[in-house]
C-alpha positions in Angstrom: 15.5 11.3 -41.4 16.4 9.5 -44.5 17.6 6.0 -43.6 17.7 2.2 -45.3 14.7 0.3 -43.1 16.3 -2.8 -44.0 19.4 -2.3 -42.7 17.9 -0.6 -39.5 16.2 -3.9 -38.8 18.9 -6.2 -39.8 16.6 -7.9 -42.5 16.6 -8.7 -46.1 14.5 -7.6 -49.0 13.0 -11.2 -49.3 11.7 -10.9 -45.3 8.3 -11.5 -44.6 5.8 -9.5 -42.5 6.2 -11.9 -39.7 10.1 -11.6 -40.0 9.9 -7.8 -40.0 7.5 -7.7 -36.9 9.9 -10.0 -35.2 13.1 -7.9 -35.8 11.1 -4.9 -35.0 9.9 -6.3 -31.9 13.3 -7.5 -30.5 15.1 -4.2 -31.3 12.2 -2.3 -29.9 12.3 -3.7 -26.5 15.9 -3.3 -26.3 16.0 0.2 -27.4 12.7 1.4 -25.8 12.8 4.8 -23.8 11.2 3.4 -20.8 14.2 1.1 -20.6 16.6 3.4 -21.3 15.4 6.8 -19.2 17.5 9.9 -20.4 19.7 8.0 -22.7 19.2 10.4 -26.0 20.8 8.0 -28.2 18.7 5.0 -27.2 15.5 7.4 -28.1 16.7 8.2 -31.9 17.7 4.8 -32.2 13.9 3.8 -31.2 12.8 6.5 -33.8 15.0 5.1 -36.6 13.5 1.3 -35.7 9.8 2.4 -35.5 10.5 4.6 -38.8 11.9 1.4 -40.7 9.0 -1.0 -39.3 6.3 1.5 -40.5 8.1 1.1 -44.1 8.2 -2.2 -44.3 4.9 -3.2 -42.4 3.2 -1.2 -45.0 2.8 -3.1 -48.5 2.5 0.3 -50.4 5.4 2.2 -48.9 7.5 -1.1 -49.1 6.8 -1.5 -52.7 7.2 2.4 -53.2 11.0 2.0 -51.2 12.0 -1.1 -53.5 10.7 0.6 -56.9 11.8 4.3 -56.2 14.7 3.8 -54.0 15.6 5.5 -50.6 16.3 9.3 -52.2 13.2 9.3 -54.4 11.1 7.3 -51.9 11.7 10.0 -49.1 11.1 13.0 -51.7 8.1 11.7 -53.2 6.6 9.0 -50.9 3.9 6.6 -52.2 1.2 9.6 -52.6 4.0 11.8 -54.1 4.0 14.1 -51.1 6.8 12.8 -49.7 7.2 10.3 -47.2 6.2 11.5 -43.5 7.6 9.5 -40.5 5.5 8.6 -37.4 4.7 11.3 -35.0 6.6 10.5 -31.6 5.8 14.3 -30.2 3.2 12.3 -27.9 4.8 8.9 -27.3 4.3 6.0 -29.1 2.2 5.8 -31.8 -0.9 3.4 -31.0 0.2 1.0 -33.6 3.4 0.4 -32.6 1.9 0.4 -28.9 -0.2 -2.3 -30.0 2.5 -4.3 -31.4 4.4 -4.5 -28.1 1.5 -4.9 -26.0 0.6 -7.9 -28.0 4.0 -8.9 -27.4 4.0 -8.4 -23.4 0.4 -9.1 -22.8 0.9 -12.6 -21.1 4.0 -11.4 -19.1 2.1 -9.5 -16.1 4.1 -6.5 -16.1 3.9 -2.6 -17.4 6.5 -0.7 -18.8 8.6 0.0 -15.8 8.7 -3.6 -14.6 6.4 -2.8 -11.6 4.0 -5.6 -12.0 1.0 -3.7 -11.2 -0.8 -3.8 -14.6 -1.3 -6.6 -16.7 -0.1 -6.0 -20.2 2.7 -3.4 -21.6 1.6 0.0 -21.3 3.9 2.9 -22.8 3.2 6.6 -21.8 1.2 8.8 -24.6 1.8 11.8 -22.8 4.8 14.2 -22.5 8.3 12.7 -23.3 9.2 9.1 -23.3 8.0 7.4 -20.3 8.3 10.5 -18.3 10.8 11.4 -15.5 11.5 9.5 -12.1 8.6 8.5 -10.3 8.3 7.7 -6.5 6.9 4.2 -5.9 3.3 3.6 -4.2 3.3 3.2 -0.3 2.3 -0.2 1.4 -0.1 -0.1 4.2 0.1 -2.7 6.9 -2.5 -3.0 9.6 -0.5 -3.5 12.8 -2.4 -5.0 15.5 -1.9 -4.0 19.1 -3.2 -4.8 22.7 -5.2 -2.2 24.4 -2.4 -1.4 26.8 0.3 -1.4 24.2 -1.5 1.1 22.2 -2.6 3.1 25.3 1.1 3.1 27.1 3.3 2.8 24.0 5.6 0.1 23.1 8.4 -1.0 20.7 7.9 -3.8 18.1 9.8 -5.7 15.9 8.3 -7.0 12.6 9.3 -9.0 9.7 7.5 -8.3 6.7 8.2 -9.3 3.0 8.6 -6.1 1.3 8.9 -5.6 -2.4 12.2 -5.1 -3.8 13.6 -4.5 -7.3 14.5 -8.0 -8.8 18.2 -8.1 -9.1 18.2 -10.3 -11.9 16.5 -8.0 -14.5 16.7 -4.8 -12.6 13.0 -4.0 -12.4 12.3 -4.5 -16.1 10.8 -8.1 -16.2 12.7 -9.1 -18.8 16.0 -10.3 -19.6 18.0 -10.5 -23.2 18.4 -13.7 -24.6 20.5 -13.6 -27.6 18.5 -11.9 -30.4 15.4 -12.1 -28.5 14.2 -11.5 -24.9 12.4 -13.7 -22.0 10.6 -13.2 -19.0 12.5 -13.1 -16.1 12.1 -16.1 -14.1 13.2 -14.8 -10.8 10.2 -12.2 -10.4 8.0 -14.2 -12.9 8.0 -10.8 -15.1 6.9 -8.5 -12.2 10.1 -6.7 -11.9 10.2 -7.0 -8.2 10.9 -9.9 -5.3 9.5 -9.7 -2.1 12.5 -9.6 0.2 12.1 -10.4 4.0 13.1 -7.5 6.2 13.1 -6.8 10.0 11.4 -3.7 11.5 12.1 -2.2 14.8 9.0 0.4 15.4 8.2 2.6 18.2 4.9 3.2 19.1 3.7 6.2 20.7 1.8 6.3 24.1 -1.7 7.0 23.4 -1.7 5.2 19.6 -5.2 5.4 18.5 -7.2 3.1 16.3 -6.5 3.9 12.5 -3.5 6.1 13.3 -0.7 5.8 10.6 2.7 5.2 11.5 5.5 6.0 8.8 8.3 4.2 7.8 10.2 5.9 5.2 11.4 4.4 2.3 9.8 0.8 2.7 7.2 0.8 0.1 7.2 -0.3 -3.8 10.1 0.1 -5.7 10.1 3.6 -7.9 9.8 3.9 -11.5 12.7 4.8 -14.1 15.1 5.7 -11.2 12.5 7.1 -8.8 12.7 6.7 -5.1 10.9 3.8 -3.2 7.3 4.7 -1.5 6.9 4.6 2.0 5.4 2.0 4.7 2.4 3.0 6.8 1.6 0.6 9.8 -1.8 1.5 10.7 -2.6 1.1 14.3 -5.8 -1.7 14.7 -6.3 -1.5 18.8 -7.8 -4.8 20.0 -10.8 -4.8 22.0 -10.0 -5.3 25.8 -12.1 -7.1 28.3 -11.9 -4.7 30.8 -11.1 -1.1 29.5 -13.1 1.2 26.9 -11.4 3.9 25.7 -13.1 7.5 24.7 -10.6 10.0 23.1 -8.0 9.8 26.4 -10.6 9.0 29.1 -10.9 5.3 29.8 -14.3 3.4 31.2 -14.4 0.3 33.7 -17.4 -1.5 35.6 -16.4 -2.4 38.7 -18.9 -4.9 40.9 -19.0 -4.2 44.6 -21.1 -5.9 47.4 -24.2 -4.9 48.5 -22.6 -4.8 52.1 -19.8 -2.6 50.7 -22.4 -0.2 48.9 -24.1 0.1 52.3 -21.5 0.9 55.0 -18.7 2.2 52.4 -15.2 1.7 52.3 -12.3 1.2 49.9 -12.0 -1.1 46.8 -9.2 -1.8 44.3 -10.0 -1.0 40.6 -7.7 -2.2 37.9 -6.1 0.9 35.7 -3.7 0.8 32.8 -0.2 0.2 34.8 -1.5 -1.8 38.0 -4.4 -1.3 40.8 -5.7 2.2 42.1 -7.7 2.2 45.2 -11.2 4.0 44.8 -13.1 5.4 48.0 -16.7 4.3 48.2 -19.0 6.2 50.3 -21.4 4.5 52.5 -24.8 4.3 51.0 -23.8 4.3 47.8 -26.1 3.5 44.8 -25.9 0.8 41.7 -24.7 2.8 38.6 -22.7 5.4 40.7 -19.8 6.8 38.5 -16.4 7.6 40.1 -13.4 9.9 38.4 -10.2 9.1 38.9 -8.1 12.1 37.5 -5.0 11.3 35.3 -5.4 7.8 35.3 -6.8 7.5 31.7 -4.5 7.6 28.8 -1.4 9.9 28.4 -0.5 10.5 24.8 2.9 11.4 23.5 1.6 14.9 23.0 -1.3 16.4 24.7 -3.2 16.1 28.1 -3.7 12.7 30.1 -7.4 11.4 30.3 -8.9 10.1 33.3 -10.5 7.0 34.3 -14.0 6.7 35.1 -15.4 3.7 37.3 -18.8 2.6 37.5 -20.3 0.6 40.2 -22.6 -2.2 40.1 -23.7 -3.1 43.4 -24.0 -7.0 43.5 -27.1 -8.3 45.6 -27.0 -11.4 48.0 -28.6 -14.9 46.6 -30.2 -17.7 48.3 -30.6 -16.1 51.7 -31.3 -18.2 54.6 -34.6 -17.5 57.0 -32.2 -16.0 59.3 -30.8 -13.8 56.7 -34.2 -12.8 55.4 -35.4 -11.9 59.0 -32.5 -9.7 59.5 -33.2 -8.0 56.2 -37.1 -7.3 57.1 -35.4 -5.7 60.1 -33.2 -3.6 58.3 -36.3 -2.5 55.9 -38.0 -1.6 59.3 -34.9 0.2 60.7 -34.1 1.8 57.5 -37.3 2.2 55.3 -37.3 3.7 51.8 -40.1 4.8 49.8 -40.4 2.2 47.2 -43.1 4.1 45.1 -40.7 6.6 44.4 -37.6 4.5 43.2 
């Protein structure tokens, strides 16, 4: 294109390098394609601004333009081969990106206002800024009790979720007359934390590390893209009674020596209350019993079982009479201690 760089940047011929740079920066931010996705007019305007700066920021090119005039300059250029505009086919040329990067480096946001990278970052591959991009997902560790995870439950959470800043529209900057300033609402991040209530259904049998997806509640998208998702990561808290292995649960139950010797029934805790366990006479310490179907019943899949390991508790501080009875018992029901 053949243009008047002074007119494009809105500066006088007497403008110095700093004034030219300032004019370029203000206009470049306003018309940058990342800020105007899909706007062809803004893209062309940005190319004109960048071309004008390319001429006026280079002392040799500026002198050639001033001395030769517009038509001769574009026909012959400073080296006699004709002026060649910057190549925009692969995004912003490095020299222009560096200027914008210097201007934005303390604002702590990227070209899309997402706030995840410090400094200005523009795309150098493909078209201007690319198309819409889905926002990143958010992971949230959700602590659950053993029973709630095993049986399933409904929970209500209040979480601070990043949302597009309403003041700057996610850009991180606001126009201020002929210049720009950082958005004070979001501190230049382009997003603000917004409190939101969530009601989540935890399926029965939820296991530690399992992810539950809440669609559309992640970080805001870029360039008009959809938001990411929120993933609740189940963190099952240790239980003082139960231990889970796949869908089975294991517990340890103490019984008296007398119950082990004579047999009977004992009550043991389960996930929903208590169960009765029949103990045969002569039950040994460490014997394991199975209660079928009393384990974890997942929302999908087969129910597990509950395994009960009995620990026989011995009486302490026997009286003289009690010791005599135990001795008598050992005579009536002798045991081969050598083979125990």
